[in-house]
N, C-alpha and C positions, 0 to 999 in steps of 0.2 A: 358429158359429151355435148359439144356445141350443136345448136339447132340446125346449122348448115349441113352437118353430116347426117342428121336424122331425117332431113326433109325428103330425100328421094325414097327412103324406106316408107315413111308415113304416107307419102303421096301414092305409092303403090297400093297401100291398104285402103285408100279411098278418100283422103283429105289432103289439104295442102297447108302445112303450118306456117308457110311463108306469106300467106295472104293476110292482109290487114282488113278487118271489117270496116274501119273508118274509110278506107279507100274505096271499097265497094259501095258503101252506103252514101257517100258524099254526093253523088249525082241524083239521089232519090229522096233527099230530105224534105222536099216539098210535097211529096205524096205519101211518105211514110214517117212514122215516129217511133222512137225507141221507148218501149215500156219498161224494160228491165235489162240491165247490163251489169253482171257481177262475175268475179272470178270464181271458178269451180275447181280447177286442178293446176298443179305445177306452177304456183306463184303467179297465176293470171295468164299463163300460156294458153289455157283453155278457159273460155268464158261462156256463161249462159246469157244469150241475148234473145230477147223477145221483142219483135217489132210488129206494128200493125199499120194498116193502110188508113190514112186520114180520110175522114168522110166529108 
């Protein structure tokens, strides 16, 4: 089933699978850094991402 069809259902459950982390993070790379970014489910559709604030 295409992601486009699942998106409204998943959004209702509390998340939005249509958002891209890179788009959200791009404006904050100067104050934050990615410590870990790895796929955890569904061929990378879900990822574990750990970020921290730069000191």
